[in-house]
C-alpha positions in Angstrom: 78.0 126.5 165.8 78.6 122.7 166.1 81.8 121.5 164.4 79.8 119.2 162.1 77.6 122.0 160.9 80.6 124.3 160.4 82.2 121.5 158.2 78.9 121.2 156.3 78.9 124.9 155.7 82.4 125.0 154.4 81.7 122.0 152.1 78.7 123.9 150.8 80.8 127.0 150.1 83.4 124.9 148.3 80.6 123.4 146.2 79.3 126.8 145.2 82.8 128.0 144.4 83.5 124.9 142.3 80.3 125.5 140.5 81.4 129.0 139.5 84.5 127.5 137.9 82.5 124.7 136.3 80.1 127.2 134.8 82.9 129.2 133.3 84.4 126.0 131.9 81.1 125.1 130.3 80.4 128.4 128.6 83.9 129.3 127.6 86.1 126.2 127.3 83.4 123.8 126.1 81.7 126.7 124.3 78.2 125.6 125.2 75.8 128.5 124.7 75.0 130.0 128.1 71.3 130.4 127.7 71.0 126.7 126.7 73.1 125.7 129.7 70.7 127.6 131.9 67.6 126.1 130.3 69.0 122.5 130.6 69.9 123.1 134.3 66.4 124.3 135.0 64.8 121.3 133.3 66.6 119.0 135.7 65.8 121.1 138.8 62.1 121.3 137.8 61.9 117.6 137.1 63.4 116.8 140.6 61.2 119.2 142.5 57.8 118.8 140.8 56.3 117.2 144.0 57.1 120.4 145.9 55.2 122.8 143.6 52.1 122.7 145.9 50.9 124.4 147.9 51.8 127.5 145.9 51.4 130.8 147.6 49.1 133.4 146.1 49.0 135.5 144.0 50.4 133.0 141.5 51.5 135.8 139.0 53.8 137.4 141.6 55.3 134.0 142.5 56.0 133.3 138.8 57.5 136.8 138.1 59.7 136.5 141.3 60.8 132.9 140.4 61.9 134.0 136.9 63.8 137.1 138.2 65.7 135.0 140.6 66.0 132.0 138.3 66.1 132.4 134.5 66.7 136.1 134.5 69.4 136.0 137.1 71.2 132.9 135.8 70.8 133.8 132.2 72.6 137.1 132.6 75.2 135.5 134.9 76.1 132.7 132.5 76.4 135.0 129.5 78.5 137.4 131.6 80.8 134.5 132.7 81.5 133.8 129.1 83.4 137.1 128.9 84.6 137.5 132.5 86.9 135.6 134.8 85.3 133.7 137.7 87.4 135.7 140.2 86.2 139.1 139.1 82.6 137.7 138.7 82.8 136.5 142.4 83.5 140.1 143.5 80.8 141.7 141.3 78.2 139.3 142.6 78.6 140.8 146.0 76.5 143.7 144.7 73.4 141.5 145.5 73.3 142.4 149.2 73.7 146.3 148.9 71.3 146.4 145.9 68.7 144.6 147.9 69.2 147.0 150.8 68.8 150.0 148.5 65.6 148.6 147.0 64.2 147.8 150.4 64.8 151.4 151.4 62.8 152.6 148.4 59.9 150.1 148.3 59.7 148.6 151.8 60.7 151.6 154.0 63.7 149.8 155.4 65.8 152.1 157.6 69.6 151.9 157.1 72.0 153.3 159.7 75.4 154.6 159.0 77.2 151.3 159.5 75.3 149.5 156.8 75.5 152.6 154.7 79.3 152.4 155.0 79.0 148.7 154.0 77.1 149.7 150.9 79.7 152.3 149.9 82.6 149.9 150.5 80.9 147.2 148.4 80.3 149.5 145.5 83.8 150.9 145.7 85.2 147.4 145.6 83.1 146.2 142.7 83.9 149.4 140.7 87.6 148.8 141.3 87.3 145.3 139.8 85.1 146.4 136.9 86.9 149.5 135.8 89.1 149.2 132.7 92.3 151.3 133.4 92.9 151.6 129.7 89.8 153.8 129.2 86.3 154.6 130.4 84.9 151.3 129.2 83.9 148.6 131.6 83.9 144.8 131.0 80.6 143.9 129.3 80.7 140.5 131.0 81.0 142.0 134.4 78.2 144.5 133.6 75.9 141.6 132.7 76.8 139.9 136.0 76.0 143.2 137.8 72.7 143.1 136.0 72.1 139.6 137.3 72.4 140.9 140.8 69.9 143.6 140.1 67.4 140.9 138.9 67.9 138.9 142.0 67.5 142.0 144.2 64.2 142.9 142.6 63.1 139.3 143.1 63.9 139.4 146.8 61.8 142.6 147.2 58.9 141.0 145.4 59.3 137.9 147.6 58.8 140.0 150.7 55.2 140.4 149.6 54.6 136.7 149.3 53.4 135.0 152.5 53.7 131.4 153.5 56.3 130.3 151.0 58.6 127.4 151.7 62.1 127.6 150.2 61.9 124.2 148.5 58.6 125.3 146.9 60.1 128.4 145.6 63.1 126.5 144.2 60.6 124.2 142.4 58.8 127.2 140.8 62.2 128.7 139.9 62.9 125.6 137.8 59.5 125.4 136.3 59.0 129.0 135.4 62.6 129.4 134.0 62.6 126.6 131.5 60.3 128.0 128.9 61.8 131.5 128.6 65.4 130.3 128.7 64.7 127.6 126.0 62.9 130.2 123.8 65.7 132.7 124.1 68.3 130.0 123.4 66.4 128.9 120.3 66.2 132.5 119.1 69.7 133.7 119.9 71.8 130.5 119.9 71.4 128.5 116.7 72.9 125.1 116.8 73.0 125.0 120.6 71.9 121.3 120.8 74.6 120.1 118.4 77.2 122.1 120.3 76.1 120.6 123.6 76.1 117.1 122.2 79.6 117.7 120.7 80.8 118.7 124.2 80.1 115.2 125.3 80.3 113.8 128.8 82.1 116.8 130.4 79.1 118.9 129.7 76.7 116.2 131.0 78.8 115.8 134.2 78.9 119.6 134.7 75.1 119.8 134.1 74.3 117.1 136.6 76.7 118.6 139.2 75.1 122.1 138.7 71.5 120.9 138.9 71.7 118.1 141.5 74.7 118.7 143.8 74.4 122.5 143.8 70.8 123.5 143.3 69.2 120.6 145.1 71.9 119.3 147.5 73.8 122.4 148.6 70.7 124.5 148.7 69.0 122.0 151.0 72.0 122.1 153.4 72.0 125.9 153.3 68.3 126.2 154.2 68.8 123.6 157.0 71.7 125.5 158.5 69.8 128.8 158.2 67.0 127.4 160.2 69.4 126.3 163.0 71.5 129.4 163.3 71.2 133.2 163.1 71.1 134.6 159.6 73.8 137.1 160.4 76.2 134.3 161.3 75.5 132.3 158.2 75.8 135.4 155.9 79.2 136.2 157.4 80.5 132.7 157.1 79.4 132.2 153.5 81.8 135.0 152.4 84.2 132.0 152.2 82.5 131.3 148.8 83.9 134.3 146.9 87.3 133.8 148.5 87.4 130.2 147.4 86.1 131.2 143.9 89.0 133.7 143.6 91.5 131.0 144.8 90.2 128.4 142.4 90.0 130.9 139.5 93.6 131.8 139.9 94.8 128.2 140.4 92.6 126.4 137.9 91.6 129.0 135.3 94.8 131.1 135.5 92.8 134.2 136.4 95.2 137.2 136.7 95.6 138.2 140.4 96.5 141.9 140.0 96.3 144.8 142.4 92.8 145.9 141.2 91.3 142.4 142.0 93.0 142.2 145.4 92.0 145.8 146.5 88.5 145.4 145.0 88.0 142.1 146.7 89.0 143.4 150.1 86.8 146.5 149.8 83.7 144.5 148.6 84.0 141.7 151.0 84.5 144.1 153.9 81.4 146.0 152.9 79.3 142.8 152.6 80.6 141.6 156.0 79.5 144.9 157.6 76.1 144.6 156.0 75.8 141.0 157.1 76.7 141.7 160.7 74.2 144.6 160.8 71.5 142.5 159.2 67.7 142.8 159.3 64.7 140.8 158.4 65.1 141.8 154.8 68.6 140.4 154.8 67.5 137.2 156.4 65.0 136.8 153.6 67.8 137.4 151.0 69.8 134.7 152.7 66.9 132.2 152.7 66.2 132.7 149.0 69.6 133.7 147.4 70.5 131.5 144.5 73.7 133.2 143.4 76.0 130.9 141.6 74.4 127.9 143.3 
């Protein structure tokens, strides 16, 4: 990989990691309702990418369902989960996306998984469960369970995407924004009364975070990501972007004062090792996951 492209990739990972911290800041410190935050973000993304809505792959209903699963459904659950979880622990739980997609691809697409990727799946689940488990009892963190649910939504979306032919990533991103606005706005109006007043009271920090999330992350970093994915092997890119959860953990500890205990350290090592094994033993399905993943970005 050229040094310039490697630097771009590292900047992209840093932007994604910063966005995880910013999202936590918005929904927890500023107390902006998470569903409203998701809806506002998708409004901006949709407005910026309207010219790329066509040509839309057929059937349109499958495209819309997939776009919502990987957009509003995924981000809605993730933002609500972030309100009750630390960015560091969330970064580890989000690693479930890759093994969940592999498991679903086995069931619905006939994907064959050999023992190395099977080991990667087991290690990832072991690491995530280590982070999620509450040693005081049998209960797990509700926030982390919601984030785990977000990875399931995204994984189902990837499997559905496998059945859509001729779809450009920028077109899919445009449909993610368009399809997600209505449901997220409706859910926010129903479940989050006073959300507009709260966002206005948050002032310029909320507006700055919203612009960063929608423009720098969703439009800018995603474009860089797809460009690099077209230049280099998916396995290489998927291995290198594991820098994102590492940076998220570091920023979470340094900026948000996330506790760095043994469970987080052990769980992170297990989960990231598992994802690395899966990435290095990748397949066409995993390449598709890489091209369309929208986790935290």
